[in-house]
Backbone as JSON Lines, residues from 0, in Angstrom:
{"i":0,"aa":"X","n":[-25.79,-42.47,3.72],"ca":[-24.44,-42.21,3.25],"c":[-24.41,-40.9,2.44]}
{"i":1,"aa":"X","n":[-25.42,-40.7,1.61],"ca":[-25.46,-39.5,0.78],"c":[-25.5,-38.24,1.65]}
{"i":2,"aa":"X","n":[-26.26,-38.27,2.76],"ca":[-26.35,-37.12,3.65],"c":[-24.99,-36.83,4.29]}
{"i":3,"aa":"X","n":[-24.26,-37.88,4.67],"ca":[-22.94,-37.68,5.26],"c":[-21.99,-37.02,4.26]}
{"i":4,"aa":"X","n":[-22.0,-37.48,3.01],"ca":[-21.13,-36.89,1.99],"c":[-21.5,-35.45,1.73]}
{"i":5,"aa":"X","n":[-22.79,-35.14,1.67],"ca":[-23.21,-33.75,1.47],"c":[-22.7,-32.88,2.61]}
{"i":6,"aa":"X","n":[-22.78,-33.41,3.83],"ca":[-22.27,-32.67,4.99],"c":[-20.78,-32.41,4.89]}
{"i":7,"aa":"X","n":[-20.04,-33.41,4.44],"ca":[-18.59,-33.26,4.28],"c":[-18.28,-32.21,3.23]}
{"i":8,"aa":"X","n":[-18.97,-32.26,2.09],"ca":[-18.72,-31.28,1.03],"c":[-19.09,-29.88,1.5]}
{"i":9,"aa":"X","n":[-20.18,-29.77,2.29],"ca":[-20.58,-28.47,2.79],"c":[-19.49,-27.91,3.7]}
{"i":10,"aa":"X","n":[-18.97,-28.76,4.61],"ca":[-17.91,-28.31,5.52],"c":[-16.67,-27.89,4.75]}
{"i":11,"aa":"X","n":[-16.28,-28.69,3.77],"ca":[-15.12,-28.36,2.96],"c":[-15.36,-27.05,2.21]}
{"i":12,"aa":"X","n":[-16.58,-26.87,1.69],"ca":[-16.91,-25.64,0.98],"c":[-16.84,-24.42,1.88]}
{"i":13,"aa":"X","n":[-17.36,-24.54,3.1],"ca":[-17.32,-23.43,4.04],"c":[-15.88,-23.13,4.45]}
{"i":14,"aa":"X","n":[-15.09,-24.16,4.73],"ca":[-13.69,-23.93,5.09],"c":[-12.94,-23.28,3.95]}
{"i":15,"aa":"X","n":[-13.22,-23.7,2.74],"ca":[-12.58,-23.08,1.59],"c":[-12.95,-21.62,1.46]}
{"i":16,"aa":"X","n":[-14.23,-21.31,1.71],"ca":[-14.69,-19.93,1.65],"c":[-14.04,-19.1,2.74]}
{"i":17,"aa":"X","n":[-13.95,-19.65,3.94],"ca":[-13.3,-18.94,5.04],"c":[-11.84,-18.67,4.7]}
{"i":18,"aa":"X","n":[-11.17,-19.64,4.14],"ca":[-9.77,-19.47,3.75],"c":[-9.63,-18.36,2.72]}
{"i":19,"aa":"X","n":[-10.5,-18.33,1.72],"ca":[-10.45,-17.3,0.7],"c":[-10.69,-15.93,1.31]}
{"i":20,"aa":"X","n":[-11.69,-15.81,2.18],"ca":[-11.99,-14.53,2.8],"c":[-10.81,-14.07,3.65]}
{"i":21,"aa":"X","n":[-10.2,-14.96,4.41],"ca":[-9.08,-14.57,5.26],"c":[-7.86,-14.15,4.46]}
{"i":22,"aa":"X","n":[-7.62,-14.75,3.33],"ca":[-6.43,-14.4,2.56],"c":[-6.63,-13.18,1.67]}
{"i":23,"aa":"X","n":[-7.87,-12.8,1.41],"ca":[-8.12,-11.65,0.55],"c":[-7.82,-10.35,1.29]}
{"i":24,"aa":"X","n":[-8.11,-10.29,2.6],"ca":[-7.9,-9.06,3.37],"c":[-6.41,-8.83,3.61]}
{"i":25,"aa":"X","n":[-5.9,-7.77,3.02],"ca":[-4.51,-7.36,3.28],"c":[-4.56,-6.2,4.26]}
{"i":26,"aa":"X","n":[-3.54,-6.09,5.07],"ca":[-3.49,-5.01,6.04],"c":[-3.39,-3.67,5.3]}
{"i":27,"aa":"X","n":[-4.12,-2.69,5.78],"ca":[-4.1,-1.37,5.16],"c":[-2.99,-0.53,5.78]}
{"i":28,"aa":"X","n":[-2.7,0.57,5.15],"ca":[-1.69,1.5,5.68],"c":[-2.12,1.98,7.06]}
{"i":29,"aa":"X","n":[-3.36,2.38,7.19],"ca":[-3.86,2.89,8.47],"c":[-3.75,1.83,9.56]}
{"i":30,"aa":"X","n":[-4.13,0.58,9.24],"ca":[-4.04,-0.5,10.22],"c":[-2.59,-0.76,10.63]}
{"i":31,"aa":"X","n":[-1.69,-0.73,9.65],"ca":[-0.28,-0.97,9.94],"c":[0.29,0.12,10.84]}
{"i":32,"aa":"X","n":[-0.01,1.36,10.52],"ca":[0.49,2.48,11.33],"c":[-0.07,2.39,12.75]}
{"i":33,"aa":"X","n":[-1.35,2.09,12.88],"ca":[-1.95,1.96,14.22],"c":[-1.3,0.81,15.0]}
{"i":34,"aa":"X","n":[-1.07,-0.3,14.32],"ca":[-0.46,-1.45,14.97],"c":[0.95,-1.12,15.44]}
{"i":35,"aa":"X","n":[1.66,-0.31,14.66],"ca":[3.06,0.01,14.99],"c":[3.23,1.17,15.96]}
{"i":36,"aa":"X","n":[2.14,1.7,16.49],"ca":[2.24,2.82,17.43],"c":[3.16,2.53,18.63]}
{"i":37,"aa":"X","n":[3.22,1.29,19.14],"ca":[4.15,1.03,20.25],"c":[5.62,1.27,19.87]}
{"i":38,"aa":"X","n":[5.91,1.41,18.59],"ca":[7.28,1.66,18.14],"c":[7.61,3.15,18.07]}
{"i":39,"aa":"X","n":[6.61,3.98,18.26],"ca":[6.79,5.42,18.11],"c":[7.91,5.99,18.95]}
{"i":40,"aa":"X","n":[7.96,5.6,20.21],"ca":[8.99,6.16,21.1],"c":[10.39,5.8,20.61]}
{"i":41,"aa":"X","n":[10.57,4.58,20.15],"ca":[11.89,4.18,19.66],"c":[12.23,4.9,18.35]}
{"i":42,"aa":"X","n":[11.26,4.96,17.44],"ca":[11.53,5.5,16.1],"c":[11.67,7.01,16.05]}
{"i":43,"aa":"X","n":[11.13,7.72,17.03],"ca":[11.12,9.18,16.95],"c":[11.86,9.89,18.08]}
{"i":44,"aa":"X","n":[12.35,9.15,19.06],"ca":[13.03,9.81,20.18],"c":[14.36,9.11,20.46]}
{"i":45,"aa":"X","n":[14.9,9.41,21.59],"ca":[16.19,8.84,21.96],"c":[16.07,7.51,22.69]}
{"i":46,"aa":"X","n":[14.89,6.89,22.68],"ca":[14.73,5.58,23.32],"c":[15.8,4.65,22.74]}
{"i":47,"aa":"X","n":[16.56,3.97,23.59],"ca":[17.7,3.19,23.12],"c":[17.34,1.9,22.39]}
{"i":48,"aa":"X","n":[16.15,1.36,22.66],"ca":[15.78,0.1,22.01],"c":[14.25,-0.01,21.93]}
{"i":49,"aa":"X","n":[13.77,-0.82,21.0],"ca":[12.32,-1.01,20.9],"c":[11.81,-1.86,22.07]}
{"i":50,"aa":"X","n":[10.56,-1.63,22.44],"ca":[9.94,-2.41,23.51],"c":[9.46,-3.76,22.97]}
{"i":51,"aa":"X","n":[9.12,-4.64,23.88],"ca":[8.54,-5.93,23.48],"c":[7.25,-5.7,22.69]}
{"i":52,"aa":"X","n":[6.43,-4.75,23.13],"ca":[5.18,-4.45,22.43],"c":[5.46,-3.99,20.99]}
{"i":53,"aa":"X","n":[6.52,-3.22,20.83],"ca":[6.91,-2.77,19.49],"c":[7.29,-3.96,18.62]}
{"i":54,"aa":"X","n":[8.13,-4.83,19.15],"ca":[8.58,-5.99,18.37],"c":[7.42,-6.92,18.03]}
{"i":55,"aa":"X","n":[6.47,-7.05,18.94],"ca":[5.28,-7.84,18.65],"c":[4.47,-7.19,17.53]}
{"i":56,"aa":"X","n":[4.41,-5.87,17.53],"ca":[3.7,-5.15,16.47],"c":[4.4,-5.34,15.12]}
{"i":57,"aa":"X","n":[5.72,-5.28,15.13],"ca":[6.48,-5.5,13.9],"c":[6.19,-6.89,13.34]}
{"i":58,"aa":"X","n":[6.2,-7.89,14.21],"ca":[5.92,-9.26,13.78],"c":[4.5,-9.38,13.24]}
{"i":59,"aa":"X","n":[3.56,-8.72,13.87],"ca":[2.16,-8.78,13.43],"c":[1.98,-8.16,12.04]}
{"i":60,"aa":"X","n":[2.54,-6.99,11.85],"ca":[2.42,-6.31,10.55],"c":[3.16,-7.12,9.48]}
{"i":61,"aa":"X","n":[4.32,-7.62,9.8],"ca":[5.09,-8.41,8.85],"c":[4.3,-9.65,8.42]}
{"i":62,"aa":"X","n":[3.67,-10.31,9.36],"ca":[2.87,-11.51,9.04],"c":[1.63,-11.16,8.22]}
{"i":63,"aa":"X","n":[1.09,-9.97,8.45],"ca":[-0.12,-9.56,7.73],"c":[0.15,-9.16,6.28]}
{"i":64,"aa":"X","n":[1.38,-8.83,5.98],"ca":[1.76,-8.45,4.61],"c":[2.17,-9.71,3.86]}
{"i":65,"aa":"X","n":[1.17,-10.48,3.47],"ca":[1.44,-11.83,2.95],"c":[1.53,-11.92,1.43]}
{"i":66,"aa":"X","n":[1.3,-10.82,0.74],"ca":[1.4,-10.85,-0.73],"c":[2.41,-9.8,-1.19]}
{"i":67,"aa":"X","n":[2.9,-9.98,-2.38],"ca":[3.83,-8.99,-2.93],"c":[3.19,-7.62,-2.98]}
{"i":68,"aa":"X","n":[1.94,-7.54,-3.42],"ca":[1.28,-6.24,-3.53],"c":[1.1,-5.6,-2.16]}
{"i":69,"aa":"X","n":[0.73,-6.38,-1.15],"ca":[0.55,-5.78,0.18],"c":[1.88,-5.28,0.72]}
{"i":70,"aa":"X","n":[2.97,-5.99,0.46],"ca":[4.29,-5.52,0.9],"c":[4.69,-4.25,0.16]}
{"i":71,"aa":"X","n":[4.4,-4.18,-1.12],"ca":[4.7,-2.95,-1.88],"c":[3.89,-1.77,-1.36]}
{"i":72,"aa":"X","n":[2.61,-2.03,-1.08],"ca":[1.74,-0.97,-0.55],"c":[2.24,-0.49,0.81]}
{"i":73,"aa":"X","n":[2.64,-1.42,1.67],"ca":[3.16,-1.02,2.99],"c":[4.48,-0.29,2.86]}
{"i":74,"aa":"X","n":[5.3,-0.69,1.94],"ca":[6.57,0.01,1.69],"c":[6.3,1.47,1.37]}
{"i":75,"aa":"X","n":[5.38,1.72,0.45],"ca":[5.01,3.1,0.08],"c":[4.43,3.84,1.28]}
{"i":76,"aa":"X","n":[3.57,3.16,2.01],"ca":[2.96,3.74,3.2],"c":[4.02,4.18,4.2]}
{"i":77,"aa":"X","n":[4.95,3.27,4.5],"ca":[5.97,3.57,5.5],"c":[6.88,4.72,5.06]}
{"i":78,"aa":"X","n":[7.17,4.78,3.78],"ca":[8.0,5.88,3.3],"c":[7.3,7.23,3.52]}
{"i":79,"aa":"X","n":[6.01,7.28,3.22],"ca":[5.25,8.52,3.4],"c":[5.07,8.86,4.87]}
{"i":80,"aa":"X","n":[4.69,7.87,5.66],"ca":[4.4,8.11,7.08],"c":[5.67,8.41,7.89]}
{"i":81,"aa":"X","n":[6.79,7.9,7.45],"ca":[8.05,8.18,8.15],"c":[8.32,9.67,8.16]}
{"i":82,"aa":"X","n":[8.05,10.33,7.06],"ca":[8.25,11.78,6.96],"c":[7.24,12.52,7.83]}
{"i":83,"aa":"X","n":[5.99,12.08,7.82],"ca":[4.93,12.72,8.59],"c":[5.21,12.63,10.09]}
{"i":84,"aa":"X","n":[5.64,11.46,10.55],"ca":[5.84,11.23,11.98],"c":[7.25,11.57,12.47]}
{"i":85,"aa":"X","n":[8.14,11.95,11.58],"ca":[9.49,12.31,11.98],"c":[10.32,11.12,12.44]}
{"i":86,"aa":"X","n":[10.2,10.03,11.71],"ca":[10.93,8.81,12.05],"c":[12.41,8.98,11.72]}
{"i":87,"aa":"X","n":[13.25,8.55,12.65],"ca":[14.7,8.55,12.45],"c":[15.03,7.44,11.45]}
{"i":88,"aa":"X","n":[15.53,7.77,10.24],"ca":[15.78,6.75,9.21],"c":[16.72,5.63,9.68]}
{"i":89,"aa":"X","n":[17.71,5.95,10.49],"ca":[18.64,4.92,10.97],"c":[17.93,3.94,11.9]}
{"i":90,"aa":"X","n":[17.07,4.45,12.75],"ca":[16.33,3.57,13.65],"c":[15.34,2.7,12.88]}
{"i":91,"aa":"X","n":[14.75,3.26,11.82],"ca":[13.83,2.46,11.0],"c":[14.57,1.29,10.35]}
{"i":92,"aa":"X","n":[15.79,1.53,9.9],"ca":[16.61,0.46,9.31],"c":[16.95,-0.61,10.33]}
{"i":93,"aa":"X","n":[17.21,-0.19,11.55],"ca":[17.63,-1.12,12.6],"c":[16.48,-1.92,13.21]}
{"i":94,"aa":"X","n":[15.29,-1.39,13.14],"ca":[14.15,-1.98,13.85],"c":[13.91,-3.46,13.54]}
{"i":95,"aa":"X","n":[13.84,-3.87,12.27],"ca":[13.59,-5.3,12.01],"c":[14.65,-6.2,12.64]}
{"i":96,"aa":"X","n":[15.9,-5.83,12.55],"ca":[16.96,-6.64,13.13],"c":[16.89,-6.7,14.65]}
{"i":97,"aa":"X","n":[16.58,-5.58,15.27],"ca":[16.46,-5.54,16.73],"c":[15.28,-6.38,17.22]}
{"i":98,"aa":"X","n":[14.28,-6.51,16.35],"ca":[13.09,-7.3,16.7],"c":[13.16,-8.72,16.14]}
{"i":99,"aa":"X","n":[14.29,-9.07,15.55],"ca":[14.47,-10.41,14.95],"c":[13.38,-10.73,13.94]}
{"i":100,"aa":"X","n":[13.02,-9.74,13.13],"ca":[11.98,-9.91,12.11],"c":[12.62,-9.98,10.73]}
{"i":101,"aa":"X","n":[12.24,-10.97,9.95],"ca":[12.73,-11.12,8.58],"c":[11.81,-10.33,7.65]}
{"i":102,"aa":"X","n":[12.07,-9.04,7.52],"ca":[11.26,-8.16,6.68],"c":[11.79,-8.25,5.25]}
{"i":103,"aa":"X","n":[10.89,-8.43,4.26],"ca":[11.34,-8.67,2.89],"c":[11.83,-7.44,2.13]}
{"i":104,"aa":"X","n":[11.94,-6.31,2.8],"ca":[12.53,-5.14,2.13],"c":[13.22,-4.29,3.19]}
{"i":105,"aa":"X","n":[14.19,-3.51,2.72],"ca":[14.94,-2.66,3.63],"c":[14.09,-1.45,4.01]}
{"i":106,"aa":"X","n":[14.03,-1.13,5.27],"ca":[13.28,0.02,5.75],"c":[14.12,1.27,5.52]}
{"i":107,"aa":"X","n":[14.02,1.8,4.32],"ca":[14.86,2.91,3.9],"c":[14.05,3.79,2.96]}
{"i":108,"aa":"X","n":[14.17,5.11,3.12],"ca":[13.42,6.03,2.26],"c":[13.82,5.94,0.8]}
{"i":109,"aa":"X","n":[15.0,5.41,0.53],"ca":[15.48,5.34,-0.86],"c":[15.06,4.05,-1.57]}
{"i":110,"aa":"X","n":[14.44,3.11,-0.87],"ca":[14.08,1.84,-1.5],"c":[13.0,2.07,-2.56]}
{"i":111,"aa":"X","n":[13.11,1.38,-3.68],"ca":[12.11,1.41,-4.74],"c":[11.06,0.34,-4.42]}
{"i":112,"aa":"X","n":[9.94,0.79,-3.93],"ca":[8.91,-0.15,-3.46],"c":[8.35,-1.05,-4.57]}
{"i":113,"aa":"X","n":[8.46,-0.64,-5.8],"ca":[7.96,-1.47,-6.9],"c":[8.82,-2.71,-7.14]}
{"i":114,"aa":"X","n":[10.01,-2.75,-6.53],"ca":[10.87,-3.92,-6.65],"c":[10.82,-4.83,-5.43]}
{"i":115,"aa":"X","n":[9.95,-4.48,-4.48],"ca":[9.77,-5.32,-3.3],"c":[9.04,-6.58,-3.71]}
{"i":116,"aa":"X","n":[9.51,-7.73,-3.25],"ca":[8.87,-9.0,-3.57],"c":[8.0,-9.45,-2.47]}
């Protein structure tokens, strides 16, 4: 019986460790920008709508930004990278809605990222 309990505690300990490791990693700016590359054509050209691949990328990045700090960091990242890549600000605002993504902050260059929750 004692060996079985030790095995159970070991499994619970490992699962707990895996959970901690998985939740500690927040998506980086570079990872987010790379993930969102399928959105480039929509955000920077006259493409009329985002592709399915773009919307999947938006959902992936949105899900990866699971903490307030990671969302604030991505907000700052997107503001800087939007200027670098020549993103159309109106299209950036429209993208979450077109992809049916509940993004916790407005995609706008004027947003104060320190107030993002």
